[in-house]
N, C-alpha and C positions, 0 to 999 in steps of 0.2 A: 504494500500500500504506500509506504513512504517513498519508494523509488518512483512509483507512478506519479505521485503528487509532485515530487521534485522535478521530474521530467516535464510535467505540464506547466509548472512555473517557469522553467527555462524556455519552454516553447511560447508561452503567452505573455511573459513579462509581468510587470507590476500592474495588475488590474485594480480598478477602484472597488472599494468595499461597498456592497449594496446599501442604499440609504436606510432600509428598514432595520439593519443590524448595527448601525452606527449609534454610539452613545450621544445623548442630547443633554448635556449638563447646562447649557446656556439657552437663553431665549432665542438668540440668533439661530442656533442649531435646530431648535424646535421649529422655528419659522422656515427653515430650509428643509423641513420634513425628515430630519434625522430621527430614526426610531419609529417613524409612522408606519403602522401596519405590522409591527413586530409581534410574533406569536410566541409567548412564553410557554414552552413545552409543558411545564408542570401545571399549567392551567387547563390542560386538555386530558381527555381520557387516556389512561395508560402512560401519562406523562410524555406524550408523543405529539409532535406537530410535523406535518409533511411540508412545511414551508421550506423554500429554497434559500440557502445561505451562501451560495456561490455567486460570483459575478455572472451577469447574463451570458457572456461569451463562452463560459464553461459550465453553465447550468446543466444539471442532469448527469454530470460526470460522476463516476463511481471509482473508488480507490481501494476499497477493501472487499475481498472475496473470501468467505470462510473456507478453511482447509477441509481436507477429507478425513475427518475423524469424528467420532460419535458426538463429542461436545460441540464442535463447530457445526456439525450437521443440524443440531438443535437450534443453534444461533441462525443458521441459514433459513430454517423454517420460520423462525420468528421475524427475521428481516423481510422475508418475502410476504408474510402476512401484513406487516406494518406498511410496507412500501408498494403494495400491489397496485394501488391507484396511480401512483406517480411513475413507476417503472414498468407497469403492465405485466407483473409476474403472474 
């Protein structure tokens, strides 16, 4: 996962952080819509939000793929159940 993430950063460069996940400690930042529409995962069922946190140009990228052992197979099933709408599992 880390190798894939690093390769993507090298390929795409320094992309802007999406506005909805930027901190808005000042009035100016709030007026610029920093943090607007952010979904706090713990406010949702199963502490899960399918909100995108990557910049638009790499949105939908995946980095982690569970391994082929019993424990990670359970994790694979969980991830597929949680992300089915977004990634079409």
